[in-house]
C-alpha positions as CSV (number, residue, x, y, z in Angstrom):
1,X,10.7,6.1,25.5
2,X,7.9,5.2,23.1
3,X,6.5,1.8,22.5
4,X,6.6,0.7,18.9
5,X,3.9,-0.6,16.6
6,X,5.3,-2.0,13.4
7,X,3.5,-1.9,10.1
8,X,3.9,-3.4,6.7
9,X,1.9,-3.3,3.6
10,X,2.0,-4.7,0.1
11,X,2.8,-2.5,-3.0
12,X,-0.9,-2.0,-3.7
13,X,-3.4,0.8,-2.9
14,X,-4.2,0.5,0.8
15,X,-5.6,2.8,3.5
16,X,-2.4,1.9,5.5
17,X,-0.2,3.4,2.7
18,X,-2.3,6.6,2.6
19,X,-2.3,6.9,6.3
20,X,1.5,6.6,6.5
21,X,2.1,9.1,3.6
22,X,-0.1,11.7,5.2
23,X,1.3,11.2,8.7
24,X,-2.0,10.1,10.1
25,X,-0.4,7.6,12.4
26,X,1.8,10.2,13.9
27,X,-1.3,12.4,14.5
28,X,-3.4,9.6,15.9
29,X,-0.7,8.3,18.3
30,X,0.7,11.7,19.4
31,X,1.1,11.8,23.2
32,X,0.0,8.2,23.5
33,X,3.5,6.8,24.2
34,X,3.3,4.8,21.0
35,X,4.8,5.3,17.6
36,X,4.1,3.5,14.2
37,X,7.2,2.4,12.3
38,X,7.9,0.6,9.0
39,X,9.3,-2.9,9.5
40,X,12.2,-1.9,7.1
41,X,13.5,0.1,10.0
42,X,14.4,-3.1,11.7
43,X,16.9,-4.0,9.0
44,X,17.0,-5.2,5.4
45,X,17.9,-8.8,6.0
46,X,15.4,-11.6,5.2
47,X,15.0,-12.5,8.8
48,X,13.6,-9.1,9.6
49,X,11.6,-8.7,6.4
50,X,10.1,-12.2,6.3
51,X,7.6,-11.2,9.0
52,X,5.7,-9.5,6.1
53,X,4.7,-13.0,5.1
54,X,4.9,-15.0,8.3
55,X,3.6,-12.2,10.7
56,X,5.8,-13.5,13.5
57,X,6.7,-10.0,14.8
58,X,4.8,-9.0,18.0
59,X,3.0,-5.6,18.1
60,X,2.6,-5.4,14.3
61,X,0.0,-4.9,11.6
62,X,0.0,-6.1,8.0
63,X,-2.3,-5.0,5.2
64,X,-2.1,-6.5,1.8
65,X,-2.6,-9.6,-0.3
66,X,-4.7,-12.3,1.4
67,X,-2.8,-15.5,0.9
68,X,0.3,-14.8,3.1
69,X,-1.7,-13.9,6.3
70,X,-3.9,-17.0,5.8
71,X,-0.8,-19.1,5.3
72,X,0.8,-17.6,8.4
73,X,-2.3,-18.2,10.5
74,X,-2.6,-21.8,9.3
75,X,1.1,-22.3,10.3
76,X,0.5,-21.0,13.9
77,X,1.0,-17.2,13.6
78,X,-0.6,-15.5,16.6
79,X,-2.7,-13.0,14.7
80,X,-6.3,-11.8,14.4
81,X,-8.2,-10.8,11.3
82,X,-9.1,-7.1,11.9
83,X,-10.5,-6.2,8.5
84,X,-10.9,-7.0,4.8
85,X,-11.4,-4.9,1.7
86,X,-11.8,-5.8,-2.0
87,X,-10.0,-3.3,-4.2
88,X,-10.8,-4.6,-7.7
89,X,-7.8,-4.6,-10.0
90,X,-6.8,-6.0,-13.4
91,X,-6.4,-9.8,-13.2
92,X,-4.9,-10.5,-16.6
93,X,-4.0,-13.6,-18.5
94,X,-1.5,-12.6,-21.2
95,X,-0.3,-14.2,-24.4
96,X,2.0,-13.1,-27.2
97,X,0.5,-10.5,-29.5
98,X,1.5,-12.6,-32.5
99,X,0.0,-15.9,-31.3
100,X,-3.0,-16.4,-33.4
101,X,-3.7,-19.8,-31.9
102,X,-5.0,-18.3,-28.7
103,X,-8.1,-16.1,-29.2
104,X,-10.1,-17.0,-26.1
105,X,-9.8,-18.9,-22.8
106,X,-10.9,-22.3,-24.2
107,X,-7.9,-22.1,-26.5
108,X,-5.7,-22.4,-23.4
109,X,-6.5,-26.1,-23.1
110,X,-3.3,-28.0,-23.9
111,X,-1.2,-24.8,-23.9
112,X,1.7,-24.2,-21.5
113,X,0.5,-22.1,-18.6
114,X,3.2,-20.5,-16.5
115,X,3.4,-21.0,-12.7
116,X,6.2,-18.9,-11.1
117,X,8.7,-20.5,-8.7
118,X,10.4,-18.2,-6.3
119,X,13.1,-20.2,-4.6
120,X,13.7,-17.7,-1.7
121,X,10.1,-16.9,-1.0
122,X,8.8,-18.6,2.2
123,X,5.2,-18.5,0.9
124,X,4.9,-18.6,-2.9
125,X,1.9,-16.3,-3.2
126,X,2.8,-15.6,-6.8
127,X,2.2,-19.2,-7.7
128,X,-1.1,-19.2,-5.8
129,X,-2.1,-16.1,-7.7
130,X,-1.3,-17.5,-11.1
131,X,-2.8,-20.9,-10.5
132,X,-6.0,-19.4,-9.0
133,X,-6.4,-17.1,-12.1
134,X,-5.9,-19.8,-14.6
135,X,-8.2,-22.2,-12.8
136,X,-10.9,-19.5,-12.4
137,X,-10.7,-18.5,-16.1
138,X,-11.1,-22.1,-17.2
139,X,-13.9,-22.9,-14.7
140,X,-15.9,-19.8,-16.0
141,X,-15.8,-21.6,-19.4
142,X,-16.9,-24.9,-17.8
143,X,-13.4,-26.4,-18.3
144,X,-12.0,-28.5,-15.5
145,X,-8.6,-27.7,-13.8
146,X,-7.4,-31.1,-15.0
147,X,-7.3,-29.7,-18.5
148,X,-4.6,-27.2,-17.6
149,X,-1.0,-27.8,-18.5
150,X,1.1,-26.0,-15.9
151,X,4.8,-25.2,-16.5
152,X,7.1,-23.9,-13.8
153,X,9.1,-20.8,-14.5
154,X,11.8,-19.7,-12.0
155,X,11.8,-16.0,-11.2
156,X,15.2,-14.6,-10.2
157,X,14.2,-11.1,-8.9
158,X,14.3,-9.8,-5.3
159,X,10.9,-10.5,-3.8
160,X,11.6,-7.8,-1.2
161,X,12.2,-5.1,-3.8
162,X,8.7,-3.7,-3.5
163,X,8.1,-4.3,0.2
164,X,6.9,-1.0,1.7
165,X,8.3,1.1,-1.2
166,X,7.9,4.8,-1.8
167,X,8.2,6.0,-5.4
168,X,8.0,9.7,-6.2
169,X,5.8,8.7,-9.1
170,X,5.6,5.9,-11.6
171,X,8.6,7.1,-13.6
172,X,11.2,6.1,-11.1
173,X,10.4,2.4,-10.9
174,X,13.7,1.3,-12.5
175,X,13.5,-2.3,-11.4
176,X,12.2,-5.4,-13.2
177,X,8.6,-6.4,-12.7
178,X,7.7,-9.4,-10.6
179,X,6.8,-11.1,-13.9
180,X,10.1,-10.5,-15.7
181,X,11.2,-14.1,-16.2
182,X,7.7,-15.3,-17.0
183,X,7.5,-12.5,-19.6
184,X,10.8,-13.6,-21.1
185,X,9.6,-17.2,-21.2
186,X,6.5,-16.1,-23.0
187,X,8.2,-13.9,-25.5
188,X,10.7,-16.8,-26.2
189,X,7.8,-19.2,-26.8
190,X,8.8,-21.3,-23.8
191,X,5.3,-20.9,-22.4
192,X,2.0,-19.8,-24.0
193,X,0.3,-17.7,-21.3
194,X,1.2,-16.0,-18.1
195,X,-0.8,-14.2,-15.3
196,X,-0.1,-10.6,-14.1
197,X,-2.2,-8.3,-11.9
198,X,-2.7,-4.7,-10.8
199,X,-0.3,-1.8,-11.2
200,X,2.5,-4.3,-11.5
201,X,1.4,-4.9,-15.1
202,X,2.7,-1.4,-16.1
203,X,6.4,-2.3,-15.7
204,X,5.9,-5.7,-17.5
205,X,4.1,-4.1,-20.4
206,X,6.7,-1.4,-20.8
207,X,9.5,-4.0,-20.9
208,X,7.5,-6.2,-23.4
209,X,7.3,-3.3,-25.9
210,X,3.8,-4.1,-27.2
211,X,4.5,-7.8,-27.7
212,X,2.0,-9.0,-25.1
213,X,-1.8,-9.1,-25.5
214,X,-4.3,-9.5,-22.6
215,X,-6.5,-12.4,-23.4
216,X,-9.0,-11.9,-20.5
217,X,-9.4,-9.8,-17.4
218,X,-10.9,-11.7,-14.6
219,X,-12.0,-8.6,-12.8
220,X,-14.8,-8.4,-15.4
221,X,-16.2,-11.7,-14.3
222,X,-19.6,-11.6,-12.5
223,X,-19.2,-14.2,-9.7
224,X,-17.1,-13.1,-6.8
225,X,-15.2,-16.4,-6.6
226,X,-13.7,-15.9,-10.0
227,X,-12.3,-12.5,-8.9
228,X,-10.7,-13.8,-5.7
229,X,-6.9,-13.8,-6.0
230,X,-4.0,-12.9,-3.9
231,X,-4.8,-9.2,-3.5
232,X,-8.5,-9.5,-3.9
233,X,-9.3,-9.6,-1.0
234,X,-6.8,-7.4,0.9
235,X,-6.5,-8.6,4.5
236,X,-5.6,-6.5,7.5
237,X,-4.1,-8.6,10.4
238,X,-2.8,-7.7,13.8
239,X,-0.5,-9.4,16.3
240,X,-2.5,-10.8,19.2
241,X,0.1,-9.3,21.6
242,X,-1.6,-6.0,20.8
243,X,-5.1,-7.5,20.8
244,X,-4.6,-9.0,24.3
245,X,-2.5,-6.3,26.0
246,X,-3.2,-3.1,24.2
247,X,-6.6,-3.3,22.5
248,X,-7.0,0.5,22.7
249,X,-4.0,0.9,20.4
250,X,-5.6,-1.6,17.9
251,X,-8.7,0.5,17.9
252,X,-6.7,3.7,17.3
253,X,-4.8,2.1,14.4
254,X,-8.1,0.9,12.9
255,X,-9.7,4.4,13.3
256,X,-6.7,5.8,11.5
257,X,-7.3,3.5,8.5
258,X,-11.0,4.4,8.5
259,X,-10.1,8.1,8.4
260,X,-7.6,7.5,5.5
261,X,-10.2,5.5,3.5
262,X,-12.9,8.2,4.1
263,X,-10.5,10.9,3.1
264,X,-9.8,9.1,-0.2
265,X,-13.6,9.1,-1.0
266,X,-13.6,12.9,-1.2
267,X,-10.0,13.6,-2.4
268,X,-9.7,11.6,-5.6
269,X,-6.8,13.5,-7.2
270,X,-4.7,13.5,-4.1
271,X,-5.6,9.8,-3.4
272,X,-4.5,8.9,-7.0
273,X,-1.1,10.5,-6.3
274,X,-0.8,8.7,-3.0
275,X,-1.8,5.3,-4.4
276,X,0.5,5.8,-7.4
277,X,3.4,6.4,-5.0
278,X,2.6,3.2,-3.2
279,X,2.4,1.1,-6.4
280,X,5.0,2.7,-8.7
281,X,2.7,3.7,-11.5
282,X,1.6,7.1,-12.7
283,X,-1.6,8.6,-11.1
284,X,-3.4,8.2,-14.4
285,X,-2.5,4.5,-14.4
286,X,-4.5,4.0,-11.2
287,X,-7.6,4.1,-13.5
288,X,-5.9,1.8,-16.0
289,X,-5.3,-1.0,-13.6
290,X,-8.0,-0.4,-10.9
291,X,-11.7,0.1,-11.1
292,X,-13.1,3.6,-11.0
293,X,-14.8,3.0,-7.6
294,X,-11.5,2.3,-5.9
295,X,-12.0,5.3,-3.6
296,X,-15.0,3.5,-1.9
297,X,-13.2,0.2,-1.5
298,X,-10.3,1.0,0.8
299,X,-12.3,0.7,4.0
300,X,-11.6,-2.4,6.1
301,X,-14.7,-4.2,7.1
302,X,-15.9,-7.6,8.2
303,X,-19.1,-7.9,6.2
304,X,-20.5,-11.3,5.1
305,X,-19.4,-10.4,1.5
306,X,-15.8,-9.8,2.6
307,X,-15.6,-12.9,4.8
308,X,-17.0,-15.0,1.9
309,X,-14.1,-13.8,-0.2
310,X,-11.7,-14.8,2.5
311,X,-13.3,-18.3,2.6
312,X,-13.0,-18.7,-1.1
313,X,-9.3,-17.8,-0.9
314,X,-8.7,-20.0,2.1
315,X,-10.4,-23.0,0.6
316,X,-8.4,-22.8,-2.6
317,X,-5.2,-22.6,-0.6
318,X,-6.2,-25.7,1.3
319,X,-7.5,-27.7,-1.7
320,X,-4.2,-27.0,-3.5
321,X,-1.9,-27.8,-0.6
322,X,-0.7,-24.3,0.1
323,X,-1.9,-24.7,3.7
324,X,-2.6,-27.9,5.7
325,X,-5.2,-26.4,8.1
326,X,-8.5,-24.9,6.8
327,X,-9.1,-23.0,10.0
328,X,-12.2,-21.1,11.1
329,X,-12.4,-17.5,9.7
330,X,-15.0,-16.7,12.4
331,X,-12.6,-17.7,15.2
332,X,-9.8,-15.6,13.6
333,X,-11.6,-12.3,13.8
334,X,-11.1,-9.4,16.2
335,X,-14.6,-8.1,15.2
336,X,-15.3,-6.2,18.4
337,X,-12.2,-4.0,18.0
338,X,-13.1,-3.0,14.4
339,X,-16.7,-2.4,15.5
340,X,-15.5,-0.1,18.2
341,X,-13.4,1.8,15.7
342,X,-16.4,2.2,13.5
343,X,-18.5,3.4,16.5
344,X,-15.9,6.0,17.5
345,X,-15.6,7.3,14.0
346,X,-19.4,7.4,13.6
347,X,-19.4,5.1,10.6
348,X,-22.3,2.7,10.0
349,X,-21.3,-1.0,10.5
350,X,-21.4,-3.1,7.4
351,X,-22.9,-6.6,7.8
């Protein structure tokens, strides 16, 4: 009987998603007595799936947006930080195409900026993402957060709908975007601007039928702090049950992600298809919503640059009361395990 390692990932391009699609976990753990399975196999109820946000499931890995694992750790989740990557994606502030009163970011002062409310979500990372984007855009223009006029918009969708999905391609994503109610509020002039990011924009834009205009894209900003958002950085966490009792399996898992990331660097067309399958967009849209160097940014690392991004994210969460405990990133890391994975894969460590 095999021991089980559980995995979960966000609907964004990740080495975890590529590794699962190409059966790299099966290959890596063959004859080890371990198998890697999707948390959805435990059941579709919220109690089973909420571990994607709370990371309360032993013997599990999570790769995806940074705010839930930080929130989970701040709330006592027994996890370690195994790696970080920074896959740059569109971070767009959107207004109505026919709204001539908003031509640049300073025009947002006094306008109604949407913050999504998800009543069933145990950690409202969507709200964090929108608030962080608006605040960063204003701060880049020297405008204080106090000048923002935030308006709550309730989203009624299923926040589990895109958890560990697998689309055949972008054409079969026949579900509303995560921004549907905000989009409707914007088109109905109930708010003046909304935030949307990454490949998730594709479904929203299709539903809007050309009635939305991207005012600014924060991924074009020069300072790293302005680009930090929910999925920038991506964070890889692991249950400490594995770190303490089965560190060799943690190293094997990390090695598998390193192989998947390195494969993407030399197989661009295949990687585009794999990442499109993960996100529900067309392969061509990978280059619409993600930067062209995406293939070199899937590798988990614990460099100073990546840890700085985590600290920016964590500090914003603390300063805005998403978390009550601004814990030490240094003490959270399982750095020796990732370093050993790098050594075994003959990859130079990134400081």
